[in-house]
N, C-alpha and C positions, 0 to 999 in steps of 0.2 A: 504493499499500499503506500503509496507515494503521498507527501506530504506538501500542502499548499497553505501556506498563511496568508491572510488577505485583510485589507484594510480599505473601507468605504465609509463614506459620511452617512448618517443616519438618514438622510433623506434618499439617498442613493440605495442603500440597504433595502429599503422601504418600496423603491420603484420598481426593483429587480425582485423583490422578494428573497432574496440571496439565502437569508437564515433558514427558510423552510426548503431549501434546494440540497440540505446536507445528504438524503439520500441519493439524489441524481448524481453527485460527487462521488459517492461511496460506491454505486453501481459501476463508475468509469473507474474504479482503483485508486481515486483520490479522496484522501482524509483531509476535510479542510477545516482549518483552524483560525479562529478571529484572533486578529493580533491587538496587542495593547503595546501602540507605539508611544505612548508615554515614558515606557521602559524600555531597558536593553532588549532586545529580541533573543540575545544568546541562551538565555534559560528558557525560551519559548520555543526553541527549534530541537530539532534540526528541522530544515525546510529545503524542499528540493524547486520550490519557485514561491515568488513572492506575488501578488496579484494584489493589485493598488489602484484606486483613484485619488491622488493628494492634490488636487489641482487648488483648490481652496487654502490648503496648509502651503503650497508653495507660494501662492500670490501672498500670503499673511507673512510667511517668513522672509520674503524679500522685503515686506514693509517693515520687519523688525521685530515681528511679533516672536519672544524668547520660546514661550511653549511650542509653536509650530517650528522655530529651527532646530529644537530638541528633537522632535518626533521625526522631522525629514533626516534627521543626522543619526537616529537611532537605527532606521534602514539602510542608510547607505553605510552604516559602520558595518552591520551585519554582512550587507554585500561584499565590501572590503574585504573582511574575514572570511566570507564562504565564497570564493571566484566561482565556484562550481554553483552557488544558487541563481536562478534566472531570476530576473526582475522585469515585471511585464505592466508598464512599458517604462523603459530607461527614464530617469528625471530629464537628462540631457533632450530627448526626444519630445517631451511633453514641453519643455521651456520654449520650444520653438513656436508653439502654438498659443500659448498665454498671451502674448504680445502679438495684437492683429495686426500692426504693422509691419514686424518681423514675420509673420506669418503670410502674409500677401506677397512679400518679398520673397519668400521663399518658393513659393508658388511658381514665381517667373524664372525661377531655377529648373524646374521640371521639364525637361524635353518636350513633352507633349504639349505644353502650352507656349510653345516657341514656334518661329517661321508663320506657315500659313495654314496651322492648325486651327478645327474649329471649335477649339477649348481655349478659353483665357479667362482671365481674373479682370473684373473691370477697374479703370484707371481709378487710383487711389492716392491719397496724402495724408502724411500727420498733420493734426494742428494742435499745439502745444501753447497757444494764447488766444485769448478773447478779440485783440485788436483786429479790427474787420480789415483793413490795409493791409495788413500781413497777409491774413487768411486769403483774400481775394487774389494776391499775389502768387501765393503758395498753390490755389486751386487752378489758376491759370498756366502756370510752369508744369504742373503735373496733369494738364488737359483733364481735369475733372469738371464734368458738365453739370449743369442744373437738369432736373431735380437731382441731387446727390443724397445719400444716407449717410449720417454722423454715426458713428458707433464707438462706444469706449474703448478706449486702447487695452482695456484688459478684457480678455475673449472669456476668461474661463472664472469660476471660483466663487462668485457672488450673484444674487439678482441685480445687480447694479450693471452688471455685465450685459444686459438683455434691453436696457432701456435706450433707445434709439430715435431717431428725428428725421425726417424728411425736410430738406432745405430746398425752396423753389426760388430762390433768389439772393442777391445781396444784403437784403435786409434781413432776411432768415440769418444771416451769420452772426447776427446779434444774440441768436439762439442756441449756439453752440455752448459745450460743456467740455472744455479741454481737460486732459489731454483725450483726443479722440482721433478717429480714424474717418476723413470722408471719401465715399467711394461713389462713383457714377451710378446712379439707379437706370436700370434697363426695363423697359416692360417686357413683362412674361405671363402676362394671361393669369395672372394670380396663382400660379402652380409651382411648387418647390418640389425638388427630387433629392430624397434623402439617400445616399448611397453609403450603407453600413458595411463596414470591413471588419470581419473576424478572420485575421490571420488571411488565406488567401480564398476565403470564403465571401462573397459579395450578396448582399440582400439590397434591393431597391423599393422605395416605399415613396407614392406621392403624398404630398401634404400642401394645405391651403397655403396661400403667401398673398404678399400685398397686390392690390388691383393696379390696374395701368395709370399712368399719368402722362400728361403732356407738360411742355416747358410751359408754365403760366406763373403768373402773379397771385400767389396766396399764400396764407400763414402757415406758417411750419406745421408739419403733423408730429407729434408726439406719442411714440407707441412702445409697446413691450413685445420682443419678438415672440415669447412665450405664449402671446395671446393671439397671434396669427398663424402659427404653424404648427400647433399641436394637433392631434388627428380629432377630426370632428370639430373643430372650434367654428364659433360664429362670429363675426366681427366685421363691420361697416365697411373695414380696410381690406377685407377680402372679396367683397361683392363687385363683381365686374360691373361697370355700365352699360346699357342698354346697346350700345355701338358696338362694344369689344364681344358682347355674346355671339354675335354674329361670326367672329372670326373661327376657322376651322381648327378644333383643340390640334396641339402638338404630340405626335408621338416620338417618345426621344429614342434613338441608336442605341439600344442596351450595351452594342460592342463599345461604343465611345465612352460610355460609363463605367465599364469594366475595364477598358484600357486607362482609363482616368483612376481608377482606385489602384491599379498596380504600380502606376507612375508615382502617385502619392506615397504608396508604401516605400517604393523604393528611395524616393526621398527623405523621407520621415524615418524609417527604419521602426516601425511602429508596428503593432499587430489589432490594437482596439481603437478604431478612430471611425466617424463619420464626415462626409463632405456634404455641403449644402450646395446644389446646382440648380440655376434658372435656365431657361432657352429663350433668349432675344426673341421677340416677336417678329422684329424686322430682318434682322441677318440669320435667325436659326441657329446660330452660333451659342455655345453652352459655356456659361458664365459660372465659375465658382466663386461663391462670395463667403464661405467659412468653412473652417474643418475643426471637427472637436474631437478631443481626446476622451476616449471610454465613454461613448453617447448612452441613451437610454434605451436604445434599440427597440422602442415601441413598434411593432407591426412585424417583428422576426419571430416567426414560429420557431419554437424549440430552440431557443436560444442558448439556453444552461446546457443542453446537449451538445450544442455547437462548441461552445467554450470550453467544455469539457475535453471534447476531441482536439482543439487547438493546443490547450496547456498540455495534453499527452502527447502529442506531436512534438512540441517545442521540447519536452524532458526526454521523449525519445532521441531527437536529434543531439541534445545535449549529453545524454549517455554514451553516445557514439564518438562526440569529442573528446571525453573522459577517456575510452577505451584507446583512442588514438594518441592522447596525451601519454597515457601510461606506456605504450610501447615505444613513444618516442624517449620517454623518460630512462627505458632500460636500454635502449640504443645508446642514450648519452651516456649511462653508467658504463655500458660494455666498451665503449670508445674511448670513455675515460681511462678505463683498466689497461687498455691495449695502448695508450699513449696518445691517441689521435688528438690534436688540438682543435679542430673543428667540431662544434658540437651543434647537433640540431636544436632548433627554437620550440618551445611547448606553445601550442596554440592556447590563447585564454579562454578560458570557461565562460567568465562573464566578468562584469566590473560594474560600477554604480552607474558608468555614462555610456555602457556599452546595450545596443539592442538586444531583446531576449533571443533572437536566433541568428547566427549566421546565412545573410542571405547567399543562394548560389549565384554563380556568374551569370547563368541565364535563368531567372526565376520563372519565365514564361514559357519554359520549353515543355512543360505538362498541361497546358492550359486546354480546358475542355470546352466546349460550344453551350451556349445557354439560349433557352426560349422563354420570354418572357410574356405573359398574358398580361395585359395592361389596364390601366383605369383601376386598380385594386392594389393593394400591397400583395407584393409578390413573394408567393408562397414557397414555389421553385428556388431551391439554394443552387448554388454556383460553387461546386466542388474542385478544387484544384489540386 
């Protein structure tokens, strides 16, 4: 029986019904252990893998909260002391998503979003002051157009990260709350696509989103993204105007979304994440507007079973690395005894800043095909 330690916020545990899933994990050969990260993990171990969502703690630690710093360090110290223990996902990878500006810059590095790709991220710029003239200049230089969405710079960890505003004109720049990121708004017929990644498995769910707007002079619209993108939510901002109802619904190319998930996974070196994608009404291109670490996975059937499969797969791969390391260690010892100067280097099992799994040179070599029925949560899962 493998031992997996986990830490999730109370809200996250309730949303996933995590503590009622112990039997599911046990049936998969996993002993699930709730971590007390306020004290050393050493006497709570040993662990083969640690599963966590510490985004709020990471944000608070960055702000200097001593208890959060201690909790994060307790996890890091255990990983340092036990390099064979996997961490899903690494703090280094998650840190890239917490700052929205850094997240969007990272997206620009994905090969899929370069050149003439049908996938892109809307123009964006970081705004750190309320000075209207400064912000007008920054928006112009970054080619951010009106209307634009202003989002808090911190993308995860608190309810404040979901408080946003749609700015329609220069007058609206008086309403921004820095630090934030201004991102060009693109009409997308009030439909958002959630691309959930669980390792190499992808699951696509359709969600409501903000309705279409034209470049018009109107007051700033403030909203909470949780109120406009949750399943079955009802909000005036998600109700299309009559003229927009005549548009033919757009059907996404699931191959594009699958390729996107693979590209982001390679760039982030993460196992558990979600991508928010919209399709531009005019260009029909796919715009990536946010990436979330360890999302809620609402609409993903049998999530816990899939998660167990992922964790076992990661631990299987890690066991193979351990065996290879032991062989290299023996060869090193034998070489030392025979007087050979050159010694083979051991592979790293894991560290606090390493991803949970070593990605193959060609991670797409075992990809399968996927057929997706549309206009409903997709129940067919893509196994790679």
